PAVO-99788 format. One record per atom (N, C-alpha, C): residue number from 0; residue in one letter; atom name; x, y, z. Coordinates in Angstrom, 1 decimal. Atoms other than C-alpha are relative to their C-alpha. Layout:
N
SITE pos code site     xx     yy     zz
SITE NUM    A   CA      X      Y      Z
...
***
This chain:
156
SITE pos code site     xx     yy     zz
SITE   0    M    N    1.0   -0.8    0.7
SITE   0    M   CA   39.1    2.1  -40.7
SITE   0    M    C   -1.4   -0.7    0.2
SITE   1    Q    N    1.2    0.7   -0.1
SITE   1    Q   CA   36.5   -0.7  -40.5
SITE   1    Q    C   -0.6    0.1    1.4
SITE   2    A    N    0.4   -0.2   -1.4
SITE   2    A   CA   36.4   -0.4  -36.7
SITE   2    A    C   -0.7    1.3    0.2
SITE   3    K    N    0.6   -1.3   -0.1
SITE   3    K   CA   35.6    3.3  -37.0
SITE   3    K    C   -1.4    0.0   -0.6
SITE   4    A    N    1.2    0.0    0.7
SITE   4    A   CA   32.8    2.6  -39.4
SITE   4    A    C   -1.1   -0.8    0.8
SITE   5    E    N    0.9    0.8   -0.9
SITE   5    E   CA   31.2   -0.1  -37.1
SITE   5    E    C   -0.3    0.8    1.2
SITE   6    S    N    0.2   -0.8   -1.2
SITE   6    S   CA   31.6    2.3  -34.1
SITE   6    S    C   -1.0    1.1   -0.4
SITE   7    K    N    0.9   -1.1    0.4
SITE   7    K   CA   29.8    5.0  -36.1
SITE   7    K    C   -1.4   -0.6   -0.2
SITE   8    K    N    1.3    0.7    0.1
SITE   8    K   CA   26.9    2.5  -36.9
SITE   8    K    C   -0.6   -0.2    1.3
SITE   9    Q    N    0.5    0.2   -1.4
SITE   9    Q   CA   26.6    1.6  -33.2
SITE   9    Q    C   -0.5    1.3    0.6
SITE  10    L    N    0.4   -1.3   -0.5
SITE  10    L   CA   26.4    5.3  -32.3
SITE  10    L    C   -1.3    0.4   -0.6
SITE  11    T    N    1.2   -0.4    0.7
SITE  11    T   CA   23.8    5.9  -34.9
SITE  11    T    C   -1.2   -0.9    0.5
SITE  12    A    N    1.1    0.8   -0.5
SITE  12    A   CA   21.8    2.9  -33.7
SITE  12    A    C   -0.4    0.4    1.4
SITE  13    S    N    0.4   -0.4   -1.4
SITE  13    S   CA   22.0    4.1  -30.1
SITE  13    S    C   -0.7    1.3   -0.1
SITE  14    Q    N    0.7   -1.2    0.1
SITE  14    Q   CA   21.0    7.5  -31.2
SITE  14    Q    C   -1.5   -0.2   -0.4
SITE  15    E    N    1.4    0.3    0.4
SITE  15    E   CA   18.0    6.1  -33.0
SITE  15    E    C   -0.8   -0.6    1.1
SITE  16    A    N    0.7    0.7   -1.1
SITE  16    A   CA   17.1    3.9  -30.1
SITE  16    A    C   -0.5    1.1    1.1
SITE  17    A    N    0.3   -1.0   -1.0
SITE  17    A   CA   17.2    7.0  -27.8
SITE  17    A    C   -1.2    0.9   -0.5
SITE  18    R    N    1.1   -0.8    0.6
SITE  18    R   CA   14.5    8.6  -30.1
SITE  18    R    C   -1.3   -0.8    0.0
SITE  19    E    N    1.2    0.8    0.0
SITE  19    E   CA   11.9    5.8  -29.6
SITE  19    E    C   -1.1    0.8    0.8
SITE  20    P    N    1.0   -0.8   -0.7
SITE  20    P   CA    8.6    7.5  -28.7
SITE  20    P    C   -0.6   -0.5    1.3
SITE  21    F    N    0.5    0.6   -1.2
SITE  21    F   CA    7.8    5.1  -25.9
SITE  21    F    C    0.9    0.2    1.2
SITE  22    L    N   -1.0   -0.2   -1.1
SITE  22    L   CA   10.9    6.0  -23.8
SITE  22    L    C   -0.6    1.0    1.1
SITE  23    P    N    0.6   -0.9   -1.0
SITE  23    P   CA    9.1    9.0  -22.1
SITE  23    P    C   -1.1   -0.8    0.8
SITE  24    L    N    1.1    0.8   -0.7
SITE  24    L   CA    6.2    6.5  -21.2
SITE  24    L    C    0.7   -0.8    1.1
SITE  25    I    N   -0.7    0.8   -1.0
SITE  25    I   CA    8.7    4.2  -19.5
SITE  25    I    C    0.5    0.8    1.2
SITE  26    R    N   -0.5   -0.8   -1.1
SITE  26    R   CA   10.2    7.0  -17.5
SITE  26    R    C   -1.1    0.4    0.9
SITE  27    E    N    1.1   -0.4   -0.8
SITE  27    E   CA    6.8    8.3  -16.4
SITE  27    E    C   -0.6   -1.1    0.8
SITE  28    L    N    0.5    1.2   -0.7
SITE  28    L   CA    5.6    4.8  -15.5
SITE  28    L    C    0.9   -0.3    1.2
SITE  29    A    N   -0.9    0.3   -1.1
SITE  29    A   CA    8.7    4.2  -13.4
SITE  29    A    C   -0.1    1.1    1.1
SITE  30    R    N    0.1   -1.1   -0.9
SITE  30    R   CA    8.5    7.6  -11.8
SITE  30    R    C   -1.3    0.0    0.8
SITE  31    A    N    1.3    0.1   -0.7
SITE  31    A   CA    4.8    7.1  -11.0
SITE  31    A    C    0.0   -1.1    1.0
SITE  32    Y    N   -0.1    1.2   -0.9
SITE  32    Y   CA    5.5    3.7   -9.5
SITE  32    Y    C    0.8    0.4    1.2
SITE  33    Q    N   -0.8   -0.4   -1.1
SITE  33    Q   CA    8.3    5.1   -7.4
SITE  33    Q    C   -0.7    1.0    1.0
SITE  34    A    N    0.7   -1.0   -0.8
SITE  34    A   CA    6.2    8.0   -6.2
SITE  34    A    C   -1.1   -0.7    0.8
SITE  35    F    N    1.1    0.7   -0.7
SITE  35    F   CA    3.3    5.7   -5.3
SITE  35    F    C    0.6   -0.8    1.1
SITE  36    C    N   -0.6    0.9   -1.0
SITE  36    C   CA    5.6    3.2   -3.5
SITE  36    C    C    0.5    0.8    1.2
SITE  37    S    N   -0.5   -0.8   -1.1
SITE  37    S   CA    7.2    6.0   -1.4
SITE  37    S    C   -1.2    0.4    0.9
SITE  38    F    N    1.2   -0.4   -0.7
SITE  38    F   CA    3.8    7.4   -0.4
SITE  38    F    C   -0.7   -1.1    0.7
SITE  39    D    N    0.7    1.1   -0.5
SITE  39    D   CA    2.3    4.0    0.2
SITE  39    D    C    0.8   -0.7    1.1
SITE  40    E    N   -0.8    0.7   -1.0
SITE  40    E   CA    5.1    2.3    2.1
SITE  40    E    C    0.3    0.8    1.2
SITE  41    E    N   -0.3   -0.8   -1.1
SITE  41    E   CA    5.9    5.2    4.3
SITE  41    E    C   -1.2   -0.1    1.0
SITE  42    H    N    1.2    0.1   -0.9
SITE  42    H   CA    2.3    5.1    5.7
SITE  42    H    C   -0.2   -1.4    0.6
SITE  43    I    N    0.2    1.3   -0.5
SITE  43    I   CA    2.2    1.3    5.9
SITE  43    I    C    1.0   -0.3    1.2
SITE  44    R    N   -1.0    0.2   -1.1
SITE  44    R   CA    5.4    1.4    8.1
SITE  44    R    C   -0.5    0.6    1.3
SITE  45    T    N    0.5   -0.6   -1.2
SITE  45    T   CA    3.6    3.7   10.5
SITE  45    T    C   -1.1   -0.9    0.7
SITE  46    L    N    1.0    0.9   -0.5
SITE  46    L   CA    1.0    1.0   10.9
SITE  46    L    C    0.7   -1.3    0.6
SITE  47    G    N   -0.7    1.2   -0.6
SITE  47    G   CA    3.7   -1.5   12.1
SITE  47    G    C    0.2   -1.2   -0.9
SITE  48    L    N   -0.1    1.1    1.0
SITE  48    L   CA    3.9   -3.6    8.9
SITE  48    L    C    0.9    0.5   -1.1
SITE  49    T    N   -0.8   -0.3    1.2
SITE  49    T   CA    6.1   -3.8    5.8
SITE  49    T    C   -1.1   -0.1   -1.1
SITE  50    G    N    0.9    0.0    1.1
SITE  50    G   CA    4.5   -3.4    2.4
SITE  50    G    C   -0.5   -1.4   -0.4
SITE  51    P    N    0.4    1.3    0.3
SITE  51    P   CA    4.5   -7.1    1.6
SITE  51    P    C   -0.9   -0.6    1.1
SITE  52    Q    N    0.9    0.5   -1.1
SITE  52    Q   CA    3.0   -7.9    5.1
SITE  52    Q    C   -1.4    0.6   -0.1
SITE  53    F    N    1.4   -0.7    0.2
SITE  53    F   CA    0.2   -5.4    4.5
SITE  53    F    C   -0.7   -0.7   -1.2
SITE  54    D    N    0.6    0.6    1.1
SITE  54    D   CA   -0.4   -6.9    1.1
SITE  54    D    C   -0.6   -1.4    0.3
SITE  55    V    N    0.5    1.3   -0.4
SITE  55    V   CA   -0.8  -10.4    2.6
SITE  55    V    C   -1.2    0.1    0.9
SITE  56    I    N    1.1   -0.2   -0.9
SITE  56    I   CA   -3.1   -9.2    5.4
SITE  56    I    C   -1.2    0.5   -0.7
SITE  57    A    N    1.1   -0.6    0.8
SITE  57    A   CA   -5.2   -7.1    3.0
SITE  57    A    C   -0.6   -1.0   -0.9
SITE  58    T    N    0.5    1.1    0.9
SITE  58    T   CA   -5.5  -10.1    0.6
SITE  58    T    C   -0.8   -1.0    0.8
SITE  59    L    N    0.7    1.0   -0.8
SITE  59    L   CA   -6.5  -12.5    3.4
SITE  59    L    C   -1.2    0.6    0.7
SITE  60    G    N    1.2   -0.6   -0.7
SITE  60    G   CA   -9.0  -10.0    5.0
SITE  60    G    C   -1.2   -0.3   -0.8
SITE  61    N    N    1.3    0.3    0.6
SITE  61    N   CA  -12.6  -10.8    4.4
SITE  61    N    C   -0.1   -1.3   -0.7
SITE  62    T    N    0.0    1.3    0.7
SITE  62    T   CA  -11.7  -14.4    3.3
SITE  62    T    C    0.0   -1.0    1.1
SITE  63    S    N   -0.2    1.1   -0.9
SITE  63    S   CA  -11.7  -17.8    5.0
SITE  63    S    C    1.4   -0.6   -0.1
SITE  64    G    N   -1.4    0.5    0.2
SITE  64    G   CA   -8.0  -18.1    4.1
SITE  64    G    C    0.2   -0.4   -1.4
SITE  65    M    N   -0.4    0.4    1.4
SITE  65    M   CA   -6.1  -19.2    1.0
SITE  65    M    C    1.2   -0.9    0.1
SITE  66    M    N   -1.1    0.9    0.1
SITE  66    M   CA   -3.7  -21.8   -0.1
SITE  66    M    C    1.2    0.9   -0.5
SITE  67    M    N   -1.2   -0.8    0.3
SITE  67    M   CA   -0.1  -20.5   -0.6
SITE  67    M    C    0.0    0.4   -1.4
SITE  68    G    N    0.0   -0.3    1.4
SITE  68    G   CA   -0.3  -20.7   -4.4
SITE  68    G    C   -1.0    1.1   -0.4
SITE  69    Q    N    1.0   -1.0    0.3
SITE  69    Q   CA   -3.5  -18.8   -4.5
SITE  69    Q    C    0.4    1.4    0.6
SITE  70    L    N   -0.4   -1.2   -0.6
SITE  70    L   CA   -2.2  -16.2   -2.1
SITE  70    L    C    1.2    0.7   -0.8
SITE  71    A    N   -1.1   -0.5    0.8
SITE  71    A   CA    1.0  -15.8   -4.2
SITE  71    A    C   -0.6    0.7   -1.3
SITE  72    E    N    0.6   -0.5    1.2
SITE  72    E   CA   -1.2  -15.2   -7.3
SITE  72    E    C   -0.7    1.3    0.3
SITE  73    K    N    0.8   -1.1   -0.3
SITE  73    K   CA   -3.3  -12.6   -5.6
SITE  73    K    C    0.7    1.2    0.6
SITE  74    T    N   -0.8   -1.1   -0.6
SITE  74    T   CA   -0.6  -10.6   -3.9
SITE  74    T    C    1.1    0.5   -1.0
SITE  75    L    N   -1.1   -0.5    0.9
SITE  75    L   CA    2.3   -8.6   -5.4
SITE  75    L    C    1.3   -0.6    0.5
SITE  76    V    N   -1.2    0.6   -0.6
SITE  76    V   CA    4.7  -11.0   -3.6
SITE  76    V    C    0.3   -1.3   -0.7
SITE  77    T    N   -0.4    1.3    0.7
SITE  77    T   CA    6.7  -13.8   -5.3
SITE  77    T    C   -0.1   -1.1    1.0
SITE  78    K    N    0.1    1.2   -0.8
SITE  78    K   CA    6.3  -17.3   -4.1
SITE  78    K    C    1.2   -0.2    0.9
SITE  79    G    N   -1.2    0.1   -0.8
SITE  79    G   CA    9.9  -17.4   -2.9
SITE  79    G    C    0.0    0.9    1.2
SITE  80    T    N    0.0   -1.0   -1.1
SITE  80    T   CA    9.4  -14.3   -0.7
SITE  80    T    C   -1.2   -0.3    0.9
SITE  81    L    N    1.3    0.1   -0.8
SITE  81    L   CA    5.9  -15.3    0.5
SITE  81    L    C    0.2   -0.9    1.2
SITE  82    T    N   -0.2    0.9   -1.1
SITE  82    T   CA    7.1  -18.1    2.8
SITE  82    T    C    0.7    0.8    1.2
SITE  83    G    N   -0.7   -0.8   -1.1
SITE  83    G   CA    9.4  -15.7    4.8
SITE  83    G    C   -1.0    1.0    0.6
SITE  84    I    N    1.0   -0.9   -0.5
SITE  84    I   CA    6.6  -13.2    5.0
SITE  84    I    C   -1.0   -0.7    0.9
SITE  85    I    N    0.9    0.8   -0.8
SITE  85    I   CA    4.2  -15.8    6.3
SITE  85    I    C    0.6   -0.4    1.3
SITE  86    D    N   -0.7    0.4   -1.2
SITE  86    D   CA    6.8  -17.0    8.8
SITE  86    D    C    0.0    1.2    1.0
SITE  87    R    N    0.0   -1.2   -0.9
SITE  87    R   CA    7.1  -13.4   10.2
SITE  87    R    C   -1.3    0.4    0.5
SITE  88    L    N    1.3   -0.3   -0.5
SITE  88    L   CA    3.4  -12.8   10.3
SITE  88    L    C   -0.5   -1.1    1.0
SITE  89    E    N    0.3    1.1   -1.0
SITE  89    E   CA    3.0  -16.2   12.1
SITE  89    E    C    0.7    0.3    1.3
SITE  90    Q    N   -0.7   -0.3   -1.2
SITE  90    Q   CA    5.6  -15.1   14.6
SITE  90    Q    C   -0.7    1.2    0.8
SITE  91    K    N    0.8   -1.1   -0.6
SITE  91    K   CA    3.6  -11.9   15.2
SITE  91    K    C   -1.4   -0.4    0.5
SITE  92    G    N    1.3    0.5   -0.4
SITE  92    G   CA    0.5  -14.0   15.8
SITE  92    G    C   -1.1    0.5   -0.9
SITE  93    L    N    1.0   -0.6    0.9
SITE  93    L   CA   -1.3  -12.5   12.8
SITE  93    L    C   -0.6   -1.0   -1.0
SITE  94    V    N    0.5    1.1    0.9
SITE  94    V   CA   -1.7  -15.7   10.6
SITE  94    V    C    0.4   -1.3    0.6
SITE  95    R    N   -0.4    1.4   -0.3
SITE  95    R   CA   -1.6  -19.4   11.0
SITE  95    R    C   -0.2   -0.9   -1.2
SITE  96    R    N    0.1    1.0    1.1
SITE  96    R   CA   -1.1  -22.4    8.7
SITE  96    R    C   -1.0   -1.0    0.5
SITE  97    E    N    1.0    1.1   -0.3
SITE  97    E   CA   -4.0  -24.9    8.6
SITE  97    E    C    0.2   -1.0   -1.1
SITE  98    V    N   -0.1    1.1    0.9
SITE  98    V   CA   -3.7  -28.3    7.0
SITE  98    V    C   -1.4   -0.4   -0.3
SITE  99    P    N    1.3    0.5    0.3
SITE  99    P   CA   -6.9  -29.1    5.1
SITE  99    P    C   -0.1   -1.5    0.1
SITE 100    P    N    0.1    1.4   -0.2
SITE 100    P   CA   -8.3  -32.5    6.0
SITE 100    P    C    0.0   -0.8   -1.3
SITE 101    D    N    0.1    0.7    1.3
SITE 101    D   CA   -8.8  -33.4    2.3
SITE 101    D    C    1.3    0.0   -0.8
SITE 102    N    N   -1.2   -0.1    0.7
SITE 102    N   CA   -5.3  -32.5    1.2
SITE 102    N    C    1.1    0.3    1.0
SITE 103    R    N   -1.0   -0.1   -1.0
SITE 103    R   CA   -2.6  -33.1    3.8
SITE 103    R    C    1.4    0.4   -0.5
SITE 104    R    N   -1.3   -0.4    0.6
SITE 104    R   CA    0.2  -32.1    1.4
SITE 104    R    C    0.2    1.5   -0.1
SITE 105    C    N   -0.1   -1.4    0.1
SITE 105    C   CA   -0.5  -28.4    1.5
SITE 105    C    C   -0.7    0.6    1.2
SITE 106    F    N    0.7   -0.7   -1.2
SITE 106    F   CA   -1.8  -25.8    3.9
SITE 106    F    C   -0.6    1.3   -0.5
SITE 107    R    N    0.7   -1.3    0.2
SITE 107    R   CA   -4.1  -22.8    4.0
SITE 107    R    C    0.5    1.0    1.0
SITE 108    I    N   -0.4   -1.1   -0.9
SITE 108    I   CA   -3.0  -19.5    5.4
SITE 108    I    C   -1.3    0.8    0.4
SITE 109    V    N    1.3   -0.6   -0.6
SITE 109    V   CA   -5.7  -17.9    7.7
SITE 109    V    C    0.5    1.1    0.9
SITE 110    L    N   -0.2   -1.0   -1.0
SITE 110    L   CA   -5.8  -14.7    9.6
SITE 110    L    C   -0.4   -0.5    1.4
SITE 111    T    N    0.4    0.3   -1.4
SITE 111    T   CA   -5.8  -15.3   13.4
SITE 111    T    C   -1.0    1.1    0.4
SITE 112    N    N    0.8   -1.1   -0.6
SITE 112    N   CA   -8.2  -13.3   15.6
SITE 112    N    C    0.7    1.3    0.1
SITE 113    E    N   -0.8   -1.3    0.0
SITE 113    E   CA   -5.4  -10.8   16.1
SITE 113    E    C    0.2    0.5   -1.4
SITE 114    G    N   -0.1   -0.5    1.4
SITE 114    G   CA   -4.8  -10.7   12.4
SITE 114    G    C   -1.2    0.6   -0.6
SITE 115    E    N    1.3   -0.6    0.4
SITE 115    E   CA   -8.5  -10.0   11.8
SITE 115    E    C   -0.1    1.4    0.6
SITE 116    K    N    0.0   -1.3   -0.7
SITE 116    K   CA   -8.2   -7.1   14.3
SITE 116    K    C    0.9    1.0   -0.7
SITE 117    V    N   -1.0   -0.8    0.7
SITE 117    V   CA   -5.1   -5.8   12.5
SITE 117    V    C   -0.6    0.4   -1.3
SITE 118    F    N    0.6   -0.3    1.2
SITE 118    F   CA   -6.9   -6.0    9.2
SITE 118    F    C   -1.1    1.0    0.1
SITE 119    E    N    1.1   -1.0   -0.2
SITE 119    E   CA  -10.0   -4.2   10.4
SITE 119    E    C    0.5    1.4    0.4
SITE 120    E    N   -0.6   -1.3   -0.3
SITE 120    E   CA   -7.8   -1.4   11.7
SITE 120    E    C    0.8    0.6   -1.1
SITE 121    V    N   -0.9   -0.6    1.0
SITE 121    V   CA   -5.1   -1.0    9.1
SITE 121    V    C   -0.5    0.2   -1.4
SITE 122    F    N    0.5   -0.1    1.4
SITE 122    F   CA   -7.0   -1.7    5.9
SITE 122    F    C   -0.8    1.3   -0.3
SITE 123    P    N    0.7   -1.2    0.3
SITE 123    P   CA   -9.5    1.1    6.1
SITE 123    P    C    0.8    1.3    0.2
SITE 124    T    N   -0.9   -1.2   -0.3
SITE 124    T   CA   -6.9    3.5    7.6
SITE 124    T    C    0.9    0.2   -1.2
SITE 125    H    N   -0.9   -0.2    1.1
SITE 125    H   CA   -4.5    2.9    4.7
SITE 125    H    C   -0.8    0.4   -1.3
SITE 126    I    N    0.8   -0.4    1.1
SITE 126    I   CA   -7.3    3.1    2.1
SITE 126    I    C   -0.4    1.5    0.0
SITE 127    N    N    0.3   -1.4   -0.2
SITE 127    N   CA   -8.3    6.5    3.5
SITE 127    N    C    1.3    0.8   -0.3
SITE 128    H    N   -1.3   -0.7    0.3
SITE 128    H   CA   -4.6    7.5    3.3
SITE 128    H    C    0.2    0.1   -1.5
SITE 129    L    N   -0.2   -0.1    1.4
SITE 129    L   CA   -4.5    6.6   -0.4
SITE 129    L    C   -1.1    0.8   -0.7
SITE 130    K    N    1.1   -0.8    0.5
SITE 130    K   CA   -7.9    8.2   -1.0
SITE 130    K    C    0.3    1.5    0.0
SITE 131    E    N   -0.4   -1.4    0.0
SITE 131    E   CA   -6.3   11.6   -0.1
SITE 131    E    C    0.5    0.4   -1.4
SITE 132    R    N   -0.6   -0.3    1.3
SITE 132    R   CA   -4.4   11.4   -3.4
SITE 132    R    C   -0.9   -0.4   -1.2
SITE 133    F    N    0.8    0.5    1.1
SITE 133    F   CA   -6.7    9.3   -5.6
SITE 133    F    C   -1.3    0.8   -0.2
SITE 134    S    N    1.2   -0.8    0.1
SITE 134    S   CA   -9.7   11.5   -4.8
SITE 134    S    C    0.2    1.2   -0.9
SITE 135    Q    N   -0.3   -1.1    0.9
SITE 135    Q   CA   -8.0   14.2   -6.9
SITE 135    Q    C   -0.3   -0.4   -1.5
SITE 136    L    N    0.4    0.5    1.3
SITE 136    L   CA   -8.9   12.1  -10.0
SITE 136    L    C   -1.5   -0.2   -0.1
SITE 137    S    N    1.5    0.3    0.2
SITE 137    S   CA  -12.4   11.9  -11.5
SITE 137    S    C   -0.1   -1.5   -0.2
SITE 138    E    N    0.2    1.4    0.3
SITE 138    E   CA  -14.0    8.5  -11.9
SITE 138    E    C    0.4   -0.4   -1.4
SITE 139    E    N   -0.3    0.2    1.4
SITE 139    E   CA  -13.6    8.9  -15.6
SITE 139    E    C    1.6   -0.2   -0.2
SITE 140    E    N   -1.5    0.1    0.1
SITE 140    E   CA   -9.8    9.5  -15.2
SITE 140    E    C    0.5   -1.3    0.6
SITE 141    I    N   -0.4    1.3   -0.6
SITE 141    I   CA   -9.5    6.5  -12.9
SITE 141    I    C   -0.3   -1.2   -1.0
SITE 142    E    N    0.3    1.1    1.0
SITE 142    E   CA  -11.2    4.3  -15.5
SITE 142    E    C    0.9    0.0   -1.2
SITE 143    Q    N   -1.0   -0.2    1.2
SITE 143    Q   CA   -9.0    5.7  -18.4
SITE 143    Q    C    1.4   -0.5    0.4
SITE 144    I    N   -1.3    0.4   -0.5
SITE 144    I   CA   -5.8    5.2  -16.4
SITE 144    I    C    0.1   -1.5    0.2
SITE 145    T    N    0.0    1.5   -0.3
SITE 145    T   CA   -6.8    1.7  -15.3
SITE 145    T    C    0.0   -0.7   -1.3
SITE 146    A    N    0.0    0.7    1.3
SITE 146    A   CA   -7.6    0.7  -18.9
SITE 146    A    C    1.3    0.1   -0.7
SITE 147    T    N   -1.3   -0.2    0.7
SITE 147    T   CA   -4.4    2.2  -20.2
SITE 147    T    C    1.1   -0.9    0.6
SITE 148    L    N   -1.0    0.8   -0.7
SITE 148    L   CA   -2.3    0.5  -17.6
SITE 148    L    C   -0.2   -1.5   -0.2
SITE 149    R    N    0.4    1.4    0.3
SITE 149    R   CA   -4.1   -2.8  -18.2
SITE 149    R    C    0.6   -0.3   -1.4
SITE 150    R    N   -0.4    0.2    1.4
SITE 150    R   CA   -3.3   -2.4  -21.9
SITE 150    R    C    1.6   -0.1   -0.1
SITE 151    V    N   -1.5    0.0    0.0
SITE 151    V   CA    0.4   -1.7  -21.2
SITE 151    V    C    0.4   -1.4    0.6
SITE 152    R    N   -0.3    1.3   -0.6
SITE 152    R   CA    0.5   -4.8  -18.9
SITE 152    R    C   -0.2   -1.2   -1.0
SITE 153    E    N    0.4    1.1    1.0
SITE 153    E   CA   -1.1   -7.0  -21.6
SITE 153    E    C    1.1   -0.1   -1.1
SITE 154    L    N   -1.1    0.1    1.0
SITE 154    L   CA    1.8   -6.1  -24.0
SITE 154    L    C    1.1   -0.9    0.4
SITE 155    F    N   -1.1    0.8   -0.5
SITE 155    F   CA    4.1   -8.1  -21.8
SITE 155    F    C   -0.4   -1.3    0.4
***
């Protein structure tokens, strides 16, 4: 009898949890992210890169290079994954590791001349691709959505 009562409490608790007003927000946030990733990554692949490779090249573009830690902070790539991405981009001849003379324990990641050419080609091309969709929003909507997403991120 007691097991049935506890089971009923759990069911009630789960029913209550299912009524939380933020659940539709989580679904829409996840669906928006999935839709964006699908649109974004499909185009990046046509440019001959993976999403994380594009992220690294786009982050390094218009810079004199970055230390690995700085690059990890500025990209959407985890530090553990970043080393493999840098290895593959290095194999493609798009980046190189440079050891700074003042700190021989670390290295700076720099776009090669070929990497700069790739950046100059793929970055504007991809931004124009994204602009097709984002131009459907007004500047005010973009500001509101950005502020709201920043607020959501700050909750965590």
